[in-house]
N, CA, C and O atoms as CSV, one atom per row, in Angstrom:
chain,resi,resn,atom,element,x,y,z
A,1,MET,N,N,56.793,116.677,194.599
A,1,MET,CA,C,56.269,115.779,193.668
A,1,MET,C,C,55.167,115.235,193.446
A,1,MET,O,O,54.892,114.341,194.248
A,2,SER,N,N,54.576,115.392,192.818
A,2,SER,CA,C,53.214,115.208,192.787
A,2,SER,C,C,52.721,113.046,192.748
A,2,SER,O,O,53.593,112.207,192.525
A,3,THR,N,N,51.822,112.821,192.910
A,3,THR,CA,C,52.208,111.292,192.878
A,3,THR,C,C,51.691,111.184,191.473
A,3,THR,O,O,51.952,110.027,191.145
A,4,ASN,N,N,51.056,111.825,190.411
A,4,ASN,CA,C,50.927,111.310,188.972
A,4,ASN,C,C,52.385,111.213,188.364
A,4,ASN,O,O,52.664,110.393,187.489
A,5,SER,N,N,53.400,112.217,188.956
A,5,SER,CA,C,54.695,112.472,188.323
A,5,SER,C,C,55.526,111.300,188.851
A,5,SER,O,O,56.224,110.640,188.082
A,6,ARG,N,N,55.451,111.031,190.210
A,6,ARG,CA,C,56.104,109.922,190.739
A,6,ARG,C,C,55.441,108.599,189.843
A,6,ARG,O,O,56.279,108.101,189.091
A,7,TYR,N,N,54.576,108.183,189.813
A,7,TYR,CA,C,53.974,106.985,188.699
A,7,TYR,C,C,54.665,107.220,187.785
A,7,TYR,O,O,55.450,106.299,187.561
A,8,THR,N,N,54.776,108.325,186.909
A,8,THR,CA,C,55.427,108.533,185.657
A,8,THR,C,C,56.460,107.875,185.864
A,8,THR,O,O,56.503,106.875,185.148
A,9,ALA,N,N,57.723,108.054,186.851
A,9,ALA,CA,C,58.936,107.867,186.597
A,9,ALA,C,C,58.921,106.514,187.117
A,9,ALA,O,O,59.997,105.939,186.950
A,10,LEU,N,N,58.139,105.921,187.624
A,10,LEU,CA,C,58.050,104.236,187.921
A,10,LEU,C,C,57.929,103.556,186.403
A,10,LEU,O,O,58.714,102.732,185.935
A,11,VAL,N,N,56.900,104.036,185.835
A,11,VAL,CA,C,56.529,103.410,184.607
A,11,VAL,C,C,57.383,103.783,183.641
A,11,VAL,O,O,57.792,102.892,182.897
A,12,PHE,N,N,57.713,104.767,183.489
A,12,PHE,CA,C,59.141,105.243,182.425
A,12,PHE,C,C,60.309,104.159,182.788
A,12,PHE,O,O,60.910,103.550,181.903
A,13,ALA,N,N,60.531,104.006,183.982
A,13,ALA,CA,C,61.646,102.882,184.580
A,13,ALA,C,C,61.325,101.470,183.975
A,13,ALA,O,O,62.043,100.909,183.147
A,14,ALA,N,N,60.271,101.014,184.439
A,14,ALA,CA,C,59.570,100.029,183.559
A,14,ALA,C,C,59.822,99.546,182.702
A,14,ALA,O,O,60.396,98.487,182.449
A,15,LEU,N,N,59.231,100.610,181.930
A,15,LEU,CA,C,58.953,100.375,180.101
A,15,LEU,C,C,60.639,100.503,179.778
A,15,LEU,O,O,61.117,99.579,179.120
A,16,MET,N,N,61.504,101.547,180.189
A,16,MET,CA,C,62.729,101.558,179.416
A,16,MET,C,C,63.277,100.330,179.574
A,16,MET,O,O,63.569,99.632,178.603
A,17,SER,N,N,63.537,99.817,181.275
A,17,SER,CA,C,64.495,98.709,181.264
A,17,SER,C,C,63.538,97.548,180.826
A,17,SER,O,O,64.168,96.552,180.472
A,18,LEU,N,N,62.266,97.432,180.766
A,18,LEU,CA,C,61.997,96.151,179.724
A,18,LEU,C,C,62.094,96.026,178.386
A,18,LEU,O,O,61.748,94.945,177.910
A,19,MET,N,N,62.469,96.850,177.684
A,19,MET,CA,C,62.911,97.373,176.485
A,19,MET,C,C,64.293,96.839,176.356
A,19,MET,O,O,64.554,95.911,175.591
A,20,MET,N,N,65.395,97.572,177.293
A,20,MET,CA,C,66.886,97.205,177.030
A,20,MET,C,C,67.114,96.223,177.189
A,20,MET,O,O,67.960,95.675,176.483
A,21,ALA,N,N,66.422,95.515,178.248
A,21,ALA,CA,C,67.097,94.250,179.273
A,21,ALA,C,C,66.598,93.378,177.752
A,21,ALA,O,O,67.428,92.877,176.993
A,22,GLY,N,N,65.358,93.339,177.560
A,22,GLY,CA,C,65.179,92.687,176.209
A,22,GLY,C,C,65.914,92.526,175.081
A,22,GLY,O,O,65.974,91.478,174.437
A,23,VAL,N,N,66.552,93.684,174.791
A,23,VAL,CA,C,67.340,93.939,173.237
A,23,VAL,C,C,68.742,93.539,173.639
A,23,VAL,O,O,69.494,92.862,172.938
A,24,VAL,N,N,69.000,93.991,174.756
A,24,VAL,CA,C,70.822,93.639,174.870
A,24,VAL,C,C,70.588,92.045,175.547
A,24,VAL,O,O,71.542,91.287,175.371
A,25,SER,N,N,69.551,91.556,176.207
A,25,SER,CA,C,69.876,90.149,176.489
A,25,SER,C,C,69.704,89.363,175.127
A,25,SER,O,O,70.212,88.241,175.107
A,26,ALA,N,N,69.102,89.770,174.065
A,26,ALA,CA,C,68.758,88.959,173.120
A,26,ALA,C,C,69.963,89.019,171.900
A,26,ALA,O,O,70.210,88.099,171.120
A,27,VAL,N,N,70.534,90.132,171.941
A,27,VAL,CA,C,71.745,90.254,171.213
A,27,VAL,C,C,72.899,89.333,172.146
A,27,VAL,O,O,73.535,88.442,171.581
A,28,VAL,N,N,73.029,89.516,173.061
A,28,VAL,CA,C,74.259,89.029,173.982
A,28,VAL,C,C,73.850,87.544,173.764
A,28,VAL,O,O,74.616,86.787,173.169
A,29,THR,N,N,72.828,87.184,174.170
A,29,THR,CA,C,72.356,85.508,173.535
A,29,THR,C,C,72.486,84.814,172.341
A,29,THR,O,O,72.656,83.603,172.200
A,30,ALA,N,N,72.392,85.678,171.487
A,30,ALA,CA,C,72.459,85.112,169.710
A,30,ALA,C,C,73.982,85.475,170.001
A,30,ALA,O,O,74.624,84.426,170.008
A,31,VAL,N,N,74.811,86.606,170.249
A,31,VAL,CA,C,76.271,86.266,170.101
A,31,VAL,C,C,76.979,85.260,170.443
A,31,VAL,O,O,77.806,84.600,169.814
A,32,ASN,N,N,76.509,85.180,171.710
A,32,ASN,CA,C,77.297,83.794,172.854
A,32,ASN,C,C,76.811,82.453,172.232
A,32,ASN,O,O,77.450,81.412,172.384
A,33,SER,N,N,75.724,82.519,171.568
A,33,SER,CA,C,75.244,81.007,171.716
A,33,SER,C,C,74.427,80.620,170.211
A,33,SER,O,O,74.262,79.445,169.885
A,34,GLY,N,N,73.940,81.788,169.346
A,34,GLY,CA,C,73.344,81.562,168.143
A,34,GLY,C,C,72.101,81.373,168.251
A,34,GLY,O,O,71.452,80.829,169.145
A,35,ILE,N,N,71.728,81.954,167.081
A,35,ILE,CA,C,70.300,81.816,166.770
A,35,ILE,C,C,69.769,80.077,166.242
A,35,ILE,O,O,69.914,79.713,165.075
A,36,ASP,N,N,69.262,79.315,167.150
A,36,ASP,CA,C,68.747,78.508,166.345
A,36,ASP,C,C,67.419,77.466,167.469
A,36,ASP,O,O,66.916,78.064,168.420
A,37,ALA,N,N,67.148,76.480,167.289
A,37,ALA,CA,C,65.598,76.343,168.077
A,37,ALA,C,C,65.640,76.599,169.516
A,37,ALA,O,O,64.572,76.696,170.119
A,38,GLY,N,N,66.962,76.742,170.253
A,38,GLY,CA,C,66.952,76.485,171.676
A,38,GLY,C,C,67.075,78.471,171.941
A,38,GLY,O,O,67.177,78.925,173.081
A,39,PHE,N,N,67.050,79.077,171.119
A,39,PHE,CA,C,67.563,80.605,171.126
A,39,PHE,C,C,66.443,81.126,172.215
A,39,PHE,O,O,66.921,81.499,173.287
A,40,VAL,N,N,64.772,81.210,172.051
A,40,VAL,CA,C,63.622,81.838,172.894
A,40,VAL,C,C,64.219,81.184,174.203
A,40,VAL,O,O,64.478,82.025,175.064
A,41,LYS,N,N,64.514,79.796,174.572
A,41,LYS,CA,C,64.349,79.521,175.803
A,41,LYS,C,C,65.395,80.234,176.754
A,41,LYS,O,O,65.319,80.738,177.875
A,42,ARG,N,N,66.688,80.010,175.562
A,42,ARG,CA,C,67.701,80.764,176.428
A,42,ARG,C,C,67.962,82.330,176.833
A,42,ARG,O,O,68.442,82.861,177.835
A,43,TRP,N,N,67.368,82.886,175.459
A,43,TRP,CA,C,66.763,84.585,175.772
A,43,TRP,C,C,65.819,84.758,176.890
A,43,TRP,O,O,66.047,85.661,177.695
A,44,LEU,N,N,64.857,84.055,177.028
A,44,LEU,CA,C,63.724,84.350,178.241
A,44,LEU,C,C,64.699,83.981,179.629
A,44,LEU,O,O,64.652,84.799,180.548
A,45,SER,N,N,65.380,83.040,179.756
A,45,SER,CA,C,66.484,82.984,180.773
A,45,SER,C,C,66.892,84.013,181.276
A,45,SER,O,O,66.720,84.424,182.424
A,46,SER,N,N,67.400,84.426,180.503
A,46,SER,CA,C,68.769,85.983,180.188
A,46,SER,C,C,67.860,86.914,180.737
A,46,SER,O,O,68.084,87.468,181.813
A,47,TYR,N,N,66.973,87.092,180.144
A,47,TYR,CA,C,66.007,88.217,180.347
A,47,TYR,C,C,65.241,88.317,181.599
A,47,TYR,O,O,65.166,89.365,182.239
A,48,ILE,N,N,64.630,87.128,181.968
A,48,ILE,CA,C,64.118,87.140,183.353
A,48,ILE,C,C,65.540,87.288,184.419
A,48,ILE,O,O,65.003,87.548,185.496
A,49,VAL,N,N,66.534,87.268,184.585
A,49,VAL,CA,C,67.649,87.686,185.235
A,49,VAL,C,C,67.889,89.249,184.886
A,49,VAL,O,O,67.998,89.962,185.884
A,50,ALA,N,N,68.007,90.010,183.410
A,50,ALA,CA,C,68.487,90.998,183.299
A,50,ALA,C,C,67.483,92.351,183.605
A,50,ALA,O,O,67.790,93.502,183.915
A,51,TRP,N,N,66.345,91.807,183.415
A,51,TRP,CA,C,65.045,93.075,183.752
A,51,TRP,C,C,64.917,93.447,185.186
A,51,TRP,O,O,64.823,94.645,185.451
A,52,PRO,N,N,64.904,92.704,185.996
A,52,PRO,CA,C,64.871,93.241,187.474
A,52,PRO,C,C,66.414,94.277,187.823
A,52,PRO,O,O,66.337,95.355,188.411
A,53,VAL,N,N,67.519,93.776,187.408
A,53,VAL,CA,C,68.840,94.258,187.531
A,53,VAL,C,C,68.610,95.465,186.983
A,53,VAL,O,O,68.688,96.496,187.651
A,54,ALA,N,N,68.300,95.450,185.696
A,54,ALA,CA,C,68.384,96.679,184.872
A,54,ALA,C,C,67.080,97.432,185.325
A,54,ALA,O,O,67.556,98.485,185.749
A,55,PHE,N,N,65.985,97.503,185.457
A,55,PHE,CA,C,64.907,97.944,186.433
A,55,PHE,C,C,65.570,98.759,187.969
A,55,PHE,O,O,65.314,99.899,188.355
A,56,THR,N,N,66.340,97.883,188.526
A,56,THR,CA,C,66.765,98.420,190.009
A,56,THR,C,C,67.874,99.415,189.326
A,56,THR,O,O,67.675,100.574,189.692
A,57,VAL,N,N,68.636,99.324,188.716
A,57,VAL,CA,C,69.804,100.161,188.215
A,57,VAL,C,C,69.411,101.768,187.796
A,57,VAL,O,O,69.906,102.829,188.177
A,58,LEU,N,N,68.267,101.466,186.813
A,58,LEU,CA,C,67.735,102.633,186.204
A,58,LEU,C,C,67.150,103.514,187.389
A,58,LEU,O,O,67.388,104.711,187.553
A,59,LEU,N,N,66.365,102.735,188.163
A,59,LEU,CA,C,65.952,103.727,189.621
A,59,LEU,C,C,66.607,104.406,190.588
A,59,LEU,O,O,66.031,105.283,191.232
A,60,SER,N,N,67.822,104.093,190.787
A,60,SER,CA,C,68.856,104.174,191.543
A,60,SER,C,C,69.684,105.080,190.872
A,60,SER,O,O,70.337,105.941,191.462
A,61,LEU,N,N,69.682,104.916,189.639
A,61,LEU,CA,C,70.802,106.077,188.782
A,61,LEU,C,C,70.298,107.163,187.797
A,61,LEU,O,O,70.866,107.833,186.934
A,62,ARG,N,N,69.172,107.098,188.192
A,62,ARG,CA,C,68.330,108.191,187.313
A,62,ARG,C,C,68.434,109.366,187.581
A,62,ARG,O,O,68.663,110.194,186.700
A,63,SER,N,N,68.296,109.671,188.779
A,63,SER,CA,C,69.233,111.471,189.146
A,63,SER,C,C,69.990,111.813,188.899
A,63,SER,O,O,70.280,112.894,188.386
A,64,ARG,N,N,70.736,110.702,189.292
A,64,ARG,CA,C,72.565,111.427,188.911
A,64,ARG,C,C,72.886,111.244,187.675
A,64,ARG,O,O,73.812,111.920,187.228
A,65,VAL,N,N,72.197,110.274,186.800
A,65,VAL,CA,C,72.507,110.401,185.434
A,65,VAL,C,C,71.971,111.858,184.797
A,65,VAL,O,O,72.595,112.584,184.023
A,66,ALA,N,N,70.788,112.046,185.286
A,66,ALA,CA,C,70.432,113.255,184.674
A,66,ALA,C,C,70.995,114.517,185.053
A,66,ALA,O,O,71.005,115.509,184.324
A,67,ARG,N,N,71.438,114.456,186.151
A,67,ARG,CA,C,72.666,115.525,186.914
A,67,ARG,C,C,73.678,115.771,185.741
A,67,ARG,O,O,73.887,116.872,185.232
A,68,ILE,N,N,74.282,114.576,185.378
A,68,ILE,CA,C,75.665,114.269,184.636
A,68,ILE,C,C,75.410,114.471,182.833
A,68,ILE,O,O,76.255,114.337,181.948
A,69,ALA,N,N,74.217,114.767,182.724
A,69,ALA,CA,C,73.655,114.741,181.163
A,69,ALA,C,C,73.063,116.390,181.228
A,69,ALA,O,O,72.998,117.100,180.225
A,70,ALA,N,N,72.805,116.669,182.099
A,70,ALA,CA,C,72.373,118.446,182.360
A,70,ALA,C,C,73.687,119.042,182.298
A,70,ALA,O,O,73.878,120.063,181.637
A,71,ARG,N,N,74.796,118.347,183.083
A,71,ARG,CA,C,76.143,119.320,182.962
A,71,ARG,C,C,76.780,119.246,181.725
A,71,ARG,O,O,77.334,120.195,181.171
A,72,LEU,N,N,76.674,117.843,181.200
A,72,LEU,CA,C,77.288,117.817,179.963
A,72,LEU,C,C,76.675,118.630,178.651
A,72,LEU,O,O,77.381,118.908,177.681
A,73,THR,N,N,75.255,118.979,178.749
A,73,THR,CA,C,74.891,119.633,177.608
A,73,THR,C,C,74.408,120.994,177.947
A,73,THR,O,O,73.580,121.583,177.253
A,74,GLY,N,N,75.099,121.637,179.356
A,74,GLY,CA,C,74.862,122.766,180.077
A,74,GLY,C,C,73.458,123.600,180.046
A,74,GLY,O,O,73.176,124.792,179.930
A,75,ASP,N,N,72.613,122.230,180.230
A,75,ASP,CA,C,71.239,122.592,180.529
A,75,ASP,C,C,71.189,122.391,182.534
A,75,ASP,O,O,70.412,121.748,183.240
A,76,ASN,N,N,72.154,123.094,182.821
A,76,ASN,CA,C,71.772,122.920,184.347
A,76,ASN,C,C,71.647,124.333,184.831
A,76,ASN,O,O,71.353,124.560,186.004
């Protein structure tokens, strides 16, 4: 694996986890406590916890999920 592809995988994981954690934490925060004056503060508190978890899980499961996806689509 070249250095560039290694960085590409890390940047992809960072961007994907930033976006997914942001959307999911916003939706869960809105569903659980509503959207009012304190929403952004509650969402950011949730997001600060969610993003590192999402990033770690994405990095650790990326290869395994790619293999499962390849098997499911017959692309192995």
